[in-house]
C-alpha positions in Angstrom: 18.0 42.7 47.3 17.0 39.2 48.3 17.6 36.4 45.8 14.6 35.1 44.0 13.0 32.0 45.5 14.1 28.8 44.0 11.4 26.6 42.4 11.4 23.0 43.3 12.2 20.7 40.5 9.3 18.9 38.9 9.4 15.1 39.2 9.1 14.9 35.4 11.9 17.4 34.7 15.4 16.2 35.6 17.4 18.9 37.3 20.7 17.9 35.6 22.7 15.2 33.8 23.5 13.4 37.0 19.8 12.9 38.1 19.6 9.4 36.7 22.9 8.5 38.3 21.6 9.8 41.6 18.5 7.7 41.2 20.6 4.7 40.5 22.6 5.2 43.7 19.5 5.8 45.9 17.8 2.7 44.5 20.9 0.6 45.2 21.0 1.8 48.8 17.4 0.8 49.4 17.6 -2.6 47.5 18.7 -4.6 50.5 16.8 -2.7 53.2 13.5 -4.1 54.4 12.9 -1.9 57.5 9.5 -0.4 58.1 9.0 2.8 56.0 11.4 1.7 53.3 8.6 1.1 50.8 7.6 4.8 51.0 11.1 5.8 49.9 11.0 3.3 47.1 7.7 4.6 45.9 9.1 8.1 45.5 12.1 6.8 43.6 9.9 4.5 41.4 7.6 7.4 40.6 10.6 9.5 39.4 11.8 6.6 37.2 8.4 6.1 35.7 7.9 9.8 35.1 11.3 10.1 33.3 10.5 7.0 31.2 7.1 8.5 30.2 8.6 11.7 28.9 11.2 9.8 26.8 14.3 10.0 29.1 16.5 6.8 28.9 16.5 5.2 32.4 17.5 1.7 31.3 20.7 2.1 33.3 18.8 1.6 36.5 17.3 -1.7 35.3 19.2 -4.0 37.7 18.5 -1.7 40.6 14.7 -1.7 39.8 14.8 -5.5 39.7 16.5 -5.7 43.1 14.0 -3.3 44.7 11.1 -5.5 43.4 11.5 -7.9 46.3 8.5 -6.4 48.2 4.9 -7.2 49.0 3.7 -3.7 48.2 1.3 -4.1 45.2 1.9 -0.5 44.0 5.7 -1.0 43.8 5.1 -4.3 42.0 2.9 -2.5 39.4 5.4 0.2 38.8 8.3 -2.3 38.5 6.3 -4.4 36.0 5.6 -1.3 34.0 9.2 -0.4 33.8 10.3 -3.9 33.0 7.7 -4.3 30.2 8.9 -1.1 28.6 12.6 -1.9 28.4 12.7 -5.7 28.1 11.5 -5.7 24.5 14.4 -3.5 23.3 16.9 -4.9 25.7 16.6 -8.8 25.6 19.8 -9.2 27.6 18.3 -7.1 30.5 15.0 -9.0 30.2 16.8 -12.2 31.2 17.4 -10.6 34.6 13.7 -10.3 35.2 12.8 -14.0 34.6 13.7 -15.2 38.1 11.7 -12.7 40.1 8.7 -12.8 37.7 8.6 -16.6 38.0 8.8 -16.3 41.7 6.0 -13.8 41.8 3.9 -16.1 39.6 3.8 -18.4 42.7 3.0 -15.6 45.2 0.3 -16.1 47.7 -1.5 -13.0 46.6 -3.5 -13.7 43.4 -3.2 -10.1 42.4 0.6 -10.3 42.3 0.4 -13.7 40.6 -1.8 -12.2 37.9 0.3 -9.1 37.4 3.5 -11.1 37.3 2.1 -13.5 34.7 0.9 -10.6 32.6 4.3 -8.9 32.7 6.0 -12.2 31.9 3.9 -12.6 28.8 4.4 -9.0 27.8 8.2 -9.2 27.6 7.8 -10.4 24.0 11.3 -11.8 23.7 11.5 -14.8 21.5 14.5 -16.3 23.3 12.5 -16.4 26.6 9.4 -18.3 25.4 10.5 -21.5 27.2 10.1 -19.7 30.5 6.4 -18.9 29.7 5.0 -22.4 29.2 5.2 -23.4 32.9 3.7 -20.2 34.4 1.0 -20.1 31.7 0.0 -23.7 32.3 -0.2 -23.1 36.1 -2.2 -19.8 35.5 -4.8 -21.6 33.4 -5.4 -24.0 36.3 -5.2 -21.3 39.0 -7.9 -21.2 41.6 -8.4 -17.5 41.2 -10.4 -16.2 38.3 -8.2 -13.1 37.8 -5.2 -15.2 37.2 -7.0 -17.5 34.8 -8.3 -14.4 32.9 -4.7 -13.1 32.6 -3.4 -16.5 31.5 -6.0 -16.9 28.8 -4.9 -13.6 27.2 -1.3 -14.7 27.8 -1.8 -17.7 25.6 -2.6 -15.4 22.7 0.5 -13.3 23.4 2.6 -16.5 23.4 1.0 -17.5 20.1 2.1 -14.3 18.5 5.7 -14.7 19.9 6.1 -18.4 19.0 3.3 -20.3 17.2 4.9 -23.7 17.6 5.5 -23.3 21.3 1.8 -22.4 21.9 0.5 -25.3 19.8 2.9 -27.9 21.1 1.9 -27.1 24.7 -1.8 -27.8 23.6 -2.9 -24.5 25.1 -5.8 -24.0 22.6 -7.4 -27.2 23.9 -7.0 -26.0 27.4 -8.7 -22.7 26.4 -11.6 -24.5 24.9 -12.1 -26.5 28.0 -12.0 -23.4 30.2 -14.4 -21.6 27.8 -17.0 -24.4 28.2 -16.6 -25.0 31.9 -15.2 -22.0 33.8 -17.7 -20.4 36.2 -16.2 -16.9 35.7 -17.8 -15.2 32.6 -14.8 -12.9 32.0 -12.5 -16.0 31.7 -15.0 -17.5 29.2 -14.9 -14.3 27.2 -11.1 -14.1 27.1 -10.9 -17.7 26.0 -13.4 -17.1 23.3 -11.5 -14.1 21.9 -8.2 -15.9 22.1 -9.5 -19.0 20.3 -11.2 -17.0 17.6 -7.9 -15.2 16.7 -5.8 -18.3 17.0 -8.0 -20.6 14.8 -8.7 -17.8 12.3 -5.0 -17.4 11.7 -4.3 -21.1 11.7 -7.3 -22.1 9.5 -5.4 -21.4 6.3 -2.6 -23.7 7.4 -4.4 -26.9 8.5 -7.7 -28.6 8.1 -7.8 -29.3 11.8 -7.7 -25.6 12.7 -10.4 -24.9 10.1 -12.6 -27.5 11.8 -11.9 -26.0 15.2 -12.9 -22.6 13.9 -16.1 -24.0 12.6 -16.7 -25.8 15.9 -16.8 -22.4 17.6 -19.9 -21.7 15.6 -21.7 -24.9 16.5 -25.2 -24.9 17.9 -24.0 -26.3 21.3 -21.4 -23.5 21.9 -23.6 -20.7 20.5 -26.5 -21.7 22.8 -24.1 -22.0 25.7 -22.8 -18.5 25.2 -26.3 -17.0 24.7 -27.6 -18.6 27.9 -24.8 -17.0 29.8 -24.8 -13.6 28.1 -26.2 -11.7 31.1 -23.2 -12.7 33.1 -20.7 -11.0 30.7 -19.6 -7.4 30.9 -20.4 -5.0 28.0 -17.2 -5.8 26.1 -17.7 -9.5 26.4 -21.4 -9.3 25.4 -20.3 -7.5 22.2 -17.8 -10.2 21.5 -20.4 -13.0 22.0 -23.0 -11.2 19.8 -20.4 -10.8 17.1 -19.7 -14.6 17.2 -23.4 -15.4 17.2 -24.0 -13.2 14.2 -21.8 -15.7 12.2 -24.0 -18.6 13.2 -26.6 -19.8 10.6 -29.7 -21.2 12.3 -31.1 -24.4 10.8 -34.8 -23.3 11.0 -37.0 -20.3 11.7 -37.8 -21.5 15.2 -34.2 -21.1 16.2 -34.3 -17.5 15.0 -37.3 -16.6 17.1 -35.8 -18.4 20.1 -32.6 -16.4 19.8 -34.4 -13.1 19.4 -36.6 -13.8 22.4 -33.5 -14.6 24.5 -31.8 -11.3 23.4 -34.9 -9.1 23.5 -33.8 -7.4 26.7 -30.4 -6.6 25.3 -32.1 -3.9 23.2 -32.8 -2.0 26.4 -29.2 -2.1 27.6 -27.6 1.1 28.7 -24.5 0.5 26.6 -24.9 1.6 23.0 -22.4 -0.9 21.7 -24.4 -3.8 23.1 -27.6 -2.4 21.6 -26.0 -2.0 18.1 -24.5 -5.5 18.3 -27.9 -6.9 19.1 -29.6 -4.9 16.3 -27.0 -6.2 13.8 -27.8 -9.8 14.9 -31.5 -9.3 14.6 -31.2 -7.7 11.1 -29.0 -10.5 9.8 -31.1 -13.3 11.3 -34.3 -12.0 9.6 -32.8 -10.8 6.3 -34.5 -13.6 4.4 -37.8 -13.1 6.2 -39.3 -10.0 4.7 -42.2 -9.5 7.0 -40.2 -10.2 10.2 -37.4 -8.0 8.9 -39.8 -5.0 8.7 -41.0 -5.8 12.2 -37.4 -5.7 13.4 -37.1 -2.2 12.1 -40.1 -1.2 14.1 -38.8 -2.8 17.2 -35.3 -1.3 17.0 -36.5 2.2 16.3 -37.3 3.2 19.9 -34.0 1.9 21.4 -32.0 3.8 18.8 -33.9 7.0 19.2 -33.4 6.7 23.0 -29.6 6.3 22.5 -29.5 9.4 20.3 -31.1 11.6 22.9 -29.5 10.2 26.0 -25.9 9.8 25.1 -22.9 12.0 24.6 -22.5 13.8 21.3 -20.0 11.2 20.1 -22.4 8.4 20.9 -25.3 10.3 19.3 -23.2 10.7 16.1 -22.4 6.9 16.0 -26.0 5.9 16.5 -27.3 8.5 14.1 -24.9 7.1 11.4 -26.5 3.7 11.8 -29.9 5.2 11.9 -29.1 7.0 8.6 -28.1 3.8 7.0 -31.4 2.1 8.1 -33.4 5.1 7.0 -32.0 4.9 3.5 -33.2 1.2 3.4 -36.6 1.8 4.9 -37.5 5.5 5.0 -41.2 4.9 5.6 -40.5 3.2 8.9 -39.0 6.4 10.3 -41.0 9.0 8.5 -43.3 9.7 11.4 -40.4 10.2 13.8 -38.8 13.1 11.9 -39.0 15.5 14.9 -36.4 13.4 16.7 -34.0 14.7 14.1 -34.5 18.4 14.7 -31.3 20.1 15.7 -30.7 21.3 19.3 -29.0 24.5 19.9 -26.2 23.0 22.0 -25.3 20.1 19.7 -21.9 20.2 17.9 -21.8 20.8 14.1 -21.1 17.2 13.1 -24.3 16.0 14.9 -26.4 18.8 13.4 -25.1 18.0 9.9 -26.0 14.3 10.3 -29.4 15.2 11.6 -30.0 17.4 8.5 -29.1 14.4 6.3 -31.6 12.4 8.3 -34.3 14.9 7.7 -33.6 14.8 4.0 -33.8 11.0 4.0 -37.1 10.7 5.8 -38.9 13.5 3.9 -42.0 12.3 2.0 -45.3 13.7 0.9 -46.8 13.7 4.3 -44.1 15.5 6.3 -42.2 17.6 3.7 -44.0 20.9 4.7 -43.0 20.5 8.3 -39.4 19.5 7.6 -38.9 22.3 5.1 -40.3 24.8 7.5 -37.9 23.7 10.2 -34.9 23.8 7.7 -35.8 27.3 6.6 -35.5 28.4 10.2 -31.9 27.1 10.2 -31.1 29.1 7.1 -31.0 32.2 9.3 -28.7 30.6 11.8 -25.7 32.6 13.0 -23.6 29.5 12.3 -22.9 30.0 8.6 -22.0 26.3 8.2 -25.3 25.2 9.5 -27.1 27.7 7.4 -25.4 26.4 4.3 -26.2 22.8 5.1 -29.8 23.6 5.8 -30.2 25.2 2.4 -28.6 22.2 0.7 -31.0 20.0 2.6 -34.0 21.9 1.3 -32.5 21.6 -2.2 -32.1 17.8 -1.8 -35.7 17.5 -0.7 -36.8 19.5 -3.7 -34.8 17.2 -6.0 -36.5 14.0 -4.6 -40.1 15.2 -4.4 -42.6 15.4 -7.2 -44.7 18.3 -5.8 -42.2 21.0 -5.3 -44.3 24.1 -5.5 -43.9 25.3 -1.9 -40.2 24.2 -1.8 -39.3 26.3 -4.9 -41.1 29.3 -3.3 -39.0 28.9 -0.2 -35.8 28.6 -2.1 -36.5 31.8 -4.1 -37.3 33.5 -0.8 -33.7 32.7 0.3 -32.5 34.9 -2.5 -34.3 37.9 -0.9 -32.4 37.5 2.4 -29.5 39.4 1.0 -26.9 37.3 2.8 -23.9 36.3 0.7 -23.6 32.7 1.9 -27.4 32.2 1.6 -27.5 33.6 -1.9 -24.5 31.5 -3.0 -25.9 28.2 -1.8 -29.3 29.0 -3.2 -28.0 29.8 -6.7 -26.2 26.4 -6.8 -29.4 24.6 -5.8 -31.6 26.6 -8.2 -29.2 25.5 -11.0 -29.7 21.8 -10.1 -33.4 22.3 -9.7 -33.7 23.7 -13.2 -31.7 20.8 -14.6 -34.3 18.4 -13.2 -37.5 20.5 -13.4 -37.1 22.8 -16.5 -40.8 23.7 -16.2 -39.9 26.0 -13.2 -37.5 28.1 -15.3 -40.0 31.0 -15.7 -40.5 31.5 -11.9 -36.8 31.0 -11.1 -35.4 33.2 -13.8 -37.7 36.1 -12.8 -36.0 36.2 -9.4 -32.5 35.2 -10.4 -32.5 38.0 -13.1 -32.6 40.6 -10.4 -29.3 39.4 -8.8 -26.2 41.4 -9.7 -23.2 39.2 -10.7 -21.0 41.7 -8.8 -22.7 40.6 -5.5 -21.9 37.0 -6.0 -18.3 36.2 -5.2 -18.1 32.4 -4.5 -16.9 30.5 -7.6 -19.6 27.8 -7.5 -22.4 30.3 -7.1 -21.0 32.6 -9.8 -20.6 29.6 -12.1 -24.3 28.6 -11.4 -25.5 32.2 -12.2 -23.5 32.2 -15.4 -24.9 28.8 -16.4 -28.4 30.2 -16.0 -27.5 33.3 -18.0 -26.4 31.1 -20.9 -29.1 28.4 -20.6 -32.0 30.9 -20.4 -30.6 33.8 -22.4 -33.8 34.2 -24.3 -35.8 34.7 -21.1 -33.3 37.1 -19.4 -33.3 40.5 -21.2 -29.9 41.7 -19.9 -28.1 38.3 -20.3 -25.9 39.4 -23.2 -24.8 42.6 -21.5 -24.1 40.9 -18.1 -22.0 38.3 -19.9 -20.2 41.0 -21.9 -19.3 42.8 -18.6 -18.0 39.5 -17.2 -16.0 38.8 -20.3 -14.4 42.3 -20.2 -13.4 41.7 -16.6 -11.9 38.3 -17.3 -8.7 38.8 -15.3 -10.8 39.4 -12.1 -12.2 35.8 -12.4 -9.6 33.7 -10.5 -11.5 30.5 -10.6 -11.0 28.3 -13.7 -14.5 26.9 -13.1 -16.1 30.3 -13.6 -14.0 31.0 -16.7 -15.1 27.7 -18.2 -18.7 28.3 -17.5 -18.4 31.8 -18.9 -17.1 30.6 -22.2 -19.9 28.1 -22.6 -22.6 30.6 -21.5 -21.4 33.2 -24.0 -21.5 30.6 -26.8 -25.1 29.5 -25.9 -26.2 33.2 -25.7 -24.6 33.9 -29.0 -26.5 31.1 -30.7 -29.8 32.6 -29.5 -29.1 36.3 -29.7 -26.1 36.8 -32.1 -26.2 40.6 -32.6 -26.3 41.4 -28.9 -23.7 38.8 -27.9 -21.2 39.3 -30.7 -19.0 41.6 -28.6 -19.2 39.4 -25.5 -18.2 36.3 -27.5 -15.2 38.1 -29.1 -13.9 39.3 -25.7 -14.4 35.9 -24.1 -12.7 34.0 -26.9 -9.8 36.4 -27.0 -9.3 36.2 -23.2 -9.8 32.4 -23.2 -7.2 31.8 -25.9 -4.7 33.9 -24.0 -5.5 32.2 -20.7 -2.6 30.4 -18.9 -4.9 27.6 -17.6 -4.7 24.8 -20.1 -8.4 23.7 -19.8 -9.7 27.2 -20.3 -7.3 27.7 -23.3 -8.3 24.4 -24.9 -12.0 25.1 -24.6 -11.7 28.6 -26.1 -9.6 27.2 -28.9 -12.2 24.4 -29.5 -15.1 27.0 -29.7 -13.1 29.2 -32.0 -12.4 26.3 -34.4 -16.0 25.2 -34.2 -17.2 28.7 -35.3 -14.6 28.6 -38.1 -15.9 25.3 -39.3 -19.6 25.7 -39.2 -21.8 27.9 -37.1 -24.8 25.5 -37.4 -22.7 22.6 -36.2 -21.4 24.8 -33.3 -25.0 25.3 -32.2 -25.7 21.5 -32.3 -22.5 20.9 -30.2 -22.9 23.7 -27.7 -26.6 23.9 -27.2 -28.2 20.5 -28.2 -31.7 19.5 -27.1 -31.5 18.4 -23.5 -33.5 15.9 -21.4 -34.3 16.6 -17.7 -31.8 15.0 -15.3 -33.3 12.2 -13.3 -30.4 11.1 -11.1 -27.4 13.1 -10.2 -23.9 11.4 -10.3 -23.2 12.0 -6.6 -25.9 9.6 -5.5 -24.4 6.5 -3.8 -25.1 3.2 -5.5 -27.3 0.5 -4.0 -24.4 -1.9 -4.2 -22.3 0.3 -2.0 -25.2 0.7 0.5 -25.7 -3.1 0.7 -22.0 -3.6 1.4 -22.1 -1.1 4.2 -25.2 -2.7 5.6 -23.4 -6.1 5.7 -20.8 -4.4 7.9 -23.3 -2.9 10.3 -21.9 -1.9 13.7 -18.4 -1.0 12.3 -16.5 2.0 11.1 -17.9 1.4 7.6 -21.1 3.0 8.7 -19.3 6.0 10.2 -17.2 6.5 7.0 -20.1 5.6 4.8 -18.1 3.3 2.6 -17.2 -0.4 2.7 -14.2 -1.5 4.7 -12.2 -2.6 1.7 -12.1 1.0 0.5 -10.0 2.0 3.6 -8.3 -1.2 4.6 -7.3 -3.3 1.6 -4.0 -2.2 0.0 -5.1 -3.3 -3.5 -8.0 -0.8 -3.3 -6.0 2.1 -2.1 -5.4 4.9 -4.6 -2.2 6.6 -5.6 -0.2 8.6 -3.1 -1.5 12.0 -2.3 1.0 14.4 -0.9 0.5 17.7 1.0 1.3 20.9 -0.7 3.4 21.7 2.3 6.9 20.3 2.5 7.1 20.1 6.3 7.0 16.3 6.2 9.8 16.0 3.7 13.5 16.0 4.4 15.0 18.7 2.3 18.7 18.6 1.7 21.3 19.0 -1.0 20.8 17.9 -4.6 22.2 14.4 -3.9 20.0 13.9 -0.8 17.4 11.1 -1.0 15.6 11.3 2.3 12.5 9.1 2.8 9.4 11.2 3.4 6.3 10.4 5.3 3.4 9.9 3.0 -0.4 9.5 3.3 -2.6 7.2 1.3 -6.0 8.2 0.0 -8.6 6.4 -2.1 -9.0 8.3 -5.3 -12.0 6.2 -6.4 -13.6 6.3 -3.0 -13.3 10.0 -2.6 -15.2 10.3 -5.8 -18.3 8.7 -4.1 -18.4 11.6 -1.6 -18.1 14.5 -4.0 -21.0 16.5 -5.4 -21.4 17.0 -9.1 -20.1 20.6 -8.9 -17.1 19.5 -6.9 -16.2 16.9 -9.5 -16.4 19.5 -12.2 -14.2 21.8 -10.3 -11.6 19.0 -9.8 -11.7 18.1 -13.4 -11.3 21.7 -14.5 -8.3 22.4 -12.2 -6.4 19.1 -12.4 -6.8 17.5 -15.8 -4.3 19.5 -17.8 -3.4 16.7 -20.1 -2.4 18.8 -23.1 1.3 19.3 -23.4 1.5 21.8 -26.2 1.4 25.6 -26.0 -0.6 27.4 -28.7 0.0 30.9 -30.0 -1.3 34.0 -28.2 -4.3 36.0 -29.3 -4.7 39.7 -28.6 -8.1 41.3 -29.3 -6.7 44.8 -29.4 -4.2 44.1 -32.3 -5.4 43.5 -35.8 -3.5 41.5 -38.3 -3.7 38.7 -40.9 -3.1 35.0 -40.4 0.0 33.3 -41.7 -0.2 30.1 -43.6 1.0 27.9 -40.7 -1.6 29.5 -38.4 -4.3 28.7 -40.9 -3.1 25.1 -41.0 -3.4 24.9 -37.2 -6.9 26.3 -36.9 -8.5 24.6 -39.9 -10.8 21.6 -39.3 -11.6 20.6 -42.8 -9.7 19.8 -46.0 -10.8 22.7 -48.1 -8.4 24.8 -50.0 -6.1 27.2 -48.1 -7.8 30.2 -49.7 -11.2 29.2 -48.5 -9.9 28.5 -45.0 -8.2 31.9 -44.9 -11.4 33.6 -46.0 -13.5 31.9 -43.4 -11.0 32.5 -40.7 -10.8 36.2 -41.4 -14.6 36.4 -41.5 -14.9 34.9 -38.1 -12.2 37.2 -36.8 -13.9 40.2 -38.2 -17.3 39.2 -36.9 -16.0 38.7 -33.3 -13.6 41.5 -33.3 -10.6 39.2 -33.0 -7.3 40.3 -34.4 -4.7 37.5 -34.6 -1.3 38.8 -33.6 1.5 37.2 -35.6 4.0 36.5 -32.9 7.5 35.4 -33.8 8.6 31.9 -32.9 10.0 32.2 -29.4 13.6 31.2 -28.8 14.0 27.8 -27.2 14.1 27.8 -23.4 17.5 27.3 -22.0 18.2 26.2 -18.4 21.1 27.0 -16.1 23.3 23.9 -15.6 24.8 25.3 -12.4 21.5 26.4 -10.8 21.3 26.5 -7.0 18.4 26.9 -4.6 18.4 26.5 -0.9 15.7 24.4 0.8 14.1 27.2 2.7 13.6 29.3 -0.5 12.2 26.2 -2.2 9.7 25.7 0.5 8.7 29.4 0.5 8.2 29.5 -3.2 6.3 26.3 -3.3 3.8 27.7 -0.8 3.4 31.0 -2.6 3.3 30.1 -6.3 0.2 28.8 -8.0 0.2 25.6 -10.0 1.0 26.4 -13.6 0.8 22.9 -15.1 -0.7 19.7 -13.7 -0.7 16.6 -15.8 -0.1 12.9 -16.0 2.7 11.5 -18.2 3.8 8.0 -19.0 7.1 6.5 -17.7 8.7 3.8 -19.9 9.1 0.3 -18.6 12.8 0.6 -18.8 12.6 3.9 -16.8 10.4 2.2 -14.1 12.9 -0.7 -13.9 15.8 1.8 -13.4 14.0 3.5 -10.5 14.8 0.6 -8.2 17.6 3.0 -7.4 16.1 6.5 -7.3 19.6 8.1 -7.5 19.6 7.0 -11.2 16.8 9.4 -12.0 18.4 12.2 -9.9 21.6 11.9 -11.9 19.8 11.6 -15.2 17.8 14.8 -14.7 20.9 16.7 -13.6 22.3 16.0 -17.1 19.3 18.0 -18.4 20.0 20.9 -15.9 17.1 19.8 -13.7 18.1 19.3 -10.1 16.5 17.2 -7.3 16.2 18.9 -3.9 14.2 16.2 -2.1 12.8 12.8 -2.6 10.8 10.3 -0.6 8.1 7.6 -0.7 8.3 3.8 -0.9 7.7 1.5 -3.9 5.5 1.4 -5.8 5.0 5.2 -5.2 8.0 7.5 -5.3 8.0 11.2 -4.9 10.6 13.8 -6.1 10.9 17.5 -5.9 13.0 19.1 -8.7 14.0 22.7 -9.5 15.5 24.4 -12.5 16.4 28.0 -13.4 16.2 29.9 -16.7 19.6 30.7 -18.0 18.8 34.3 -18.9 17.1 35.8 -15.8 17.4 33.0 -13.1 13.6 32.5 -13.0 12.8 29.3 -11.0 10.8 26.3 -12.0 9.6 24.0 -9.2 8.3 20.5 -9.9 6.6 17.8 -7.8 6.8 14.4 -9.5 4.9 11.4 -8.1 5.8 8.2 -9.9 3.7 5.0 -9.6 6.0 2.1 -10.6 3.1 -0.3 -11.0 1.2 1.8 -13.5 4.3 3.5 -15.1 2.6 6.8 -14.7 3.8 10.1 -13.2 1.8 13.0 -11.8 3.5 16.3 -12.5 2.8 19.7 -10.8 4.9 22.6 -12.1 5.1 26.0 -10.4 7.1 28.8 -12.0 8.2 32.4 -11.4 7.5 33.0 -15.1 4.1 31.5 -15.8 4.4 32.2 -19.6 7.2 29.7 -20.0 5.9 27.0 -17.7 4.5 24.9 -20.7 7.9 25.1 -22.4 9.7 23.9 -19.3 7.1 21.2 -18.9 8.0 20.0 -22.4 11.7 19.9 -21.5 11.0 18.0 -18.3 8.8 15.4 -20.1 11.4 15.0 -22.8 14.1 14.3 -20.2 11.8 11.8 -18.4 11.1 10.0 -21.7 14.8 9.4 -22.2 15.3 8.0 -18.7 16.3 4.3 -18.7 17.1 4.2 -22.4 20.5 2.8 -23.4 
């Protein structure tokens, strides 16, 4: 049998440990040879070196051989050598010194391309000890006869500034750059000088008055007009730079504004979208104080923007649409007649279609609503479920912002007859919001909603909306008490806390209107709610129970007071935020739909948010304290992007602030209340006898029997508990969150956390062990575990401590959910003692 054919080794995959040594030997053999054809052999070797370097193999050992082989006139070899040198010089300053001689020699080469490449590589070494060797070549480069060399030298000055500020300023390079900017015939050199000067004087302005004056001088009328008159000579990048500088100039009179706009009129027709957007930003800012002209600018820029949307790539279309959306929110009437440009095309990606749906929502008015809603209704039957959902939401948003909603309500109710789960779910949520704003449509909506079976609605938000309507309009829906009763009896099947919370409130509302029919449903709901492990659900059930004990009339006033129609929903973005975004036109703020300070300034960043997964954490022994990679999110900013229902869901699932655990209730067991239980549930100061009578009356009315459970034994933890990291990770992924709450950390405890090991040792004394830790001040993160002494049930804790606010966010997961609150109390007690003498 013949041997299998041998595959040739890939140039990017070394065949063995001696491959780099072989390369070094071959390079050394070719270093002193200048015979014809030698450069071809060097190219192959250089390619191997660069490929190894690219995939992370250390080839720094061939540094001297690469430098010796650089003595060639082959421009390709020069480029590869410079790339290699630039990669290793920064981390090996001693090796970088070997390159100075040949780089300085190349800076004087006859070929301007080699001069420019050598100068760029010399400035890219970024070794502070070698700055003295940069001054001479840079000075010569700025005066070079070739524009490419001057262009590289102008950027090199900025690199030198970042390496050594004093060296750059002492050599008076900024003045040379300014002279070049105003006199150089090459437009790219002018643009590079402008960018370098902007950055240098902006950084220096806070240090000296002279630098501040120089920065202001860049915005003088002379320089601005000089740049504008040459703008057609610049490339696209340089034009955007110039337009950004011009946007900071304040014209002295209106004639200047019109002259500048006339000069830049043709830039609106540019093929590059960045140039068009930069020009539009300038036009909008120049005319901001001139109302009539500002509106004319909107009319003028409309056509170029719509052209860019239809002619560019999906990514460009999205960026332009984002800016159009911002403009539409400020002047919707300008774009109302062009709504057909925002119809979705079949081949567009989802993110573009979604933004177009937002555009259709924004431009909808009395004259075009019918056509827009008709188009959106077509999308509701789309095979793409995401687009179908977004189109239904768009119809709902239009309904909420229009006064004449007859036809729109009819269309929404027709969606309920499509018998598609996702369509029904989205429609129910929108009908709920519609009834909150237009209660007069309750008769028509309830007539259709009443025919929907709750068993056919599975999505939590949709089911919560249906339950809300059952409670709010119980008097108009004949079967409402019985539907609620069926839901209450199947309480355990409702996994969403949002649904359970809505069900408690709906049953209470229905009971106030139709007491006899809802009596059984209310008893079942309160019994299940009082026994619920979710703290918010438990607290709300206990609150309603105590209200009924206190006074039924007061309960009705609390649960079902007279309501006014909602005029504005909380998820509407404020005008102040929109104005801040408009001021940052042609930036990422428009794409993100929030001002830049919300995602750049550290003081506006929210607390650390860590992933549920532990893949980014280093897990080790109990004494390990590995730093984890973390991600920052803006808690306040995220709130701006959430819908009302989403905010309610977050509140219902995260704000488990109560730290106590109440007694259990069991509707199937009858009994009498003890004196201590009566003290717990009573709200007034009447005699204990009256309280007991009222309590028993409520229990009898609702069919609630209060089981007298013995006081549970205190929870004991295993001091020698052990848990390996893989088991911890697996359990953390599988177990649900049992307790989530915020606690306070004492000032002494926060001060002691300068050494996180102090907290780890302290918690160990309370039989709570740390398996991983991470983060950086002021935010620290710990993962703890503990085990019950009796049956080795595990408790897992994620603790995120903010040292600046002295607050800690706790998440507890437990094998035994019933004892999670007891463990949480032990954990909080241990934390409260941390740092105390």
